[in-house]
N, C-alpha and C positions, 0 to 999 in steps of 0.2 A: 526231554532234557538231556544234554550231553553229560558224559561222565565227569568232565571238569566242573560243570555247573552243579551237578549233584554233590560232588565232593565239597565245593565251596559252600553250598547250602548246609550240608551236614556240619561243616566246621563252624559256621556262624551259629547254628543251633546249639552246638556243644559249648561255644563260648558263653552263651546266655544261660545255659543250664547250670544247675547247682549240683548235679550228680557227679559221680566219679569220672575223671577225665578219660576220654577214649584214646587219646594220643599222649605219648610222652612229652612233657614240657607244656602241655595245654594250660596248666594252672598258671604258668607265667603269663601267657597271652591273656587269660581271663583277668588276672589282676591288672594288667596294663590297660585292657579295654575298659574295665570298670572304672579305673582311676581317671582315664581320659574322659569318659562320658560324664562321670560325676563332677570332675573339675570343670567341664564345659558348662554343665548346668549351674554350678556354683558361681561361675563368672557371670552368667546371664541373670541369675535369680538371687542376688546377694541379700535382698530384703526378706525373701521367703526363707532363706537359710538362717538368717538372724532370728526370725520369728519362731522357728521351730527347733533350732539348735542343730549342731553338726550331726549327731547320731541319727536323729529323726530324718534329717534331710538326705543324708547319704544312703540310708536304707530305702527311703522313698525313691531316690535316684536309681538304685539298683533294681527295684521293682518296675520303675518306669522303663528302664532300658530293656527289660525282658518283654514288655508289651509294645514298646515303640523303639525298636532298634534304629540306629542311624541309617538313613538311606542315602547319605552323601559323605564324600570324603572331607567335606568342609564342616567342621564342628560348629561353625557359626550358624549353621542351618538346623542344628540339633536342639530340640526342646520345645518345638512349637505346640505340642499337645500337652504340656505339663499342667496347664490350668484345668483342662478337661480331665486329666488323670487325677488330679487332686480332688476334683469335685466328686469323684467316685471312690476315692481311697478311704477305706474304712477307718484308718488311724487318724485321718484328718477330719473326721465327721464333726468334731466339736469346734472346728475352726472354720466357720462358714464364710468368713471374709477372705480366706487364704486363696481360693481360686481367682478372686477378683484382683488381689495383689499380684498374683502370677500373670494374669492377663495384662496388667499395667506394665510389669517388668518386661514382658515379651514385646509389648508395644514400643517401649523405650529402646529395646534391642533392635527392632526393625527400623525404628526412626533413625537411629545412629548410623545404620548401614544403607539407608535409602539414597536414591539418586538426588542430584541437585536440580534446581529449577532455573529457568531463565528469569531475568529481572522482570518485574511486573510492567506491563505496557500501559502506563498511565495516559500517554498521548493517544493510543488507540482507543482506550476506553472513553476518552473525551470526545472522540469522533462519532460514537454511537448516538443516534438520535434519541432524545428522551422518550419519544413516543413508543419506542420498541425496547426500552431498557428492561422491562419485565421479562423479556425473552432471552436475556443473557444467561449463559451457563458459566458460572464461576467455577474454577478448579482449585482444589486444595493442593498445597505443596506436597510433592511426593513423600516427604518425610513425616507428614502429619498422620497420627494415629488417634482414633477416637475410642474411648472405653467408658463404659458406664457400669455402675454397680449399686446394689441396695445398701452397700456398706461404705464407710468413709475411707476408701482405699488411698486417696491422695494424702489424707492426714496420716494414715498408718505408714505409707511409703516415706513421707517427709520425716516422720518421727524416727525412722530407722535408717536414716542416712548416717555415714560414719561419724559425723560431729554431733549427733543428737543422742538423747538418752533413751529413746524408744517409747516415750510417753506421748501418744497422739493428742492433738488439741481437741479432736472430736472422736467419739467412740460409737456414735449412732448416726443414722441418716444416710441417704443416697448421695453419691457424688458423680458428677459428669466431667469427664476428663478429656483434654486435648493435649497430646504430646507432640512437640515439634522440635526438630534439631536447630540449634543455634551455633554460633562460632565456638562457644566454650562447652558445648555438650547439648544434651536434650533437656528442654524445658518442659516441665509437667505443670499444667495449669488446671485448676478446678473452675469450670465455667457453669453458667446457669443452664437449666434444662432447655430453654428456648433456643439459646445459641447452639447447644449441642444438637438439637433436632434440626436446626437450620444447616449446620455443617454436615450432618449425616445425610441430609437430602441432597446437598451439593455433591457429596461423594458418590451419590447414586446417579449423578448427571442430570439433576433436576434444574429447570430454569429458575430464575429468581422468583417469579410468581409462584411456581410450584413449591419452592422451598419455604415460602412463607405462608402458604395457603392454610396450613393447619394451626397457625400460631394465634389466631385471633387478631383483631384489628389493632389493638393497642400494642401487643407484643410485636407484631409485624412491623409497626411503625418504629418501635424502639430498635429492633434488630437492623432495619434498613437505615435508620437515621443515625445510630450510634455504633452498633456492633460491627457493621460491615466495614466501615472505614478503619476501625481499630484492628480487625482481623487481617485486613490487607496490609496495614502498616507493620503488624507483627510478623508478617510472612506466612501466616496460616493459610490465607488465600493467596495463591501465587500467579494466577492467570485467569483468562476468560475466553469464551468463544461467543462472538456476536450472533444474533439471530440469523437464520439463513437469508441470504440476499443483502446482508448489511456489512459483510466483510470488506 
């Protein structure tokens, strides 16, 4: 390691340390770095911050920064591991739902910054022979993010939006979530387990037949007959690839 790299590494470690500063003026840099990192997390995780309060949140942010320092000059990329951190953070042990809410907020953050998609090719889909339809691979919109939790994270998230009083409609039960960007922001929707499993399979590049194989006959028929058209119309599914030889 070069002398410059060693110095840079030492400076970063000193910024994250709580001990006496090694260099004059270091405390100013520490304060600025902590404020920037904490502010970035607060912007990305406003519901988590509201749920735990400012003092708890910014202390957790300080501890998070020590374990997961930013690896990029773009603070929009900072905070990806907060849900995992909170799952092991001893002071959040009594808030079992909190990591799930954090995963949902990071999903919304990623969705808002994701790429756009080309318009769905309905004419191309109509040209696919019905006999090979089961071999189609549908693609999710690049801005779609899927999250699931044993806790009602959508209800908690919705209840803690700026115009709400913080009281969720549900306090128990799992929720399956699809977040997708729209023209006015990111839409967070609670969907049923079968639809979530179907979309998760599509995200893994499964064919239509593979994506419905584990649903059972009745559920597969419902997803194909009702859900598929709705998911395309809502922009959750944004494209497809025909079976080999049918392009």
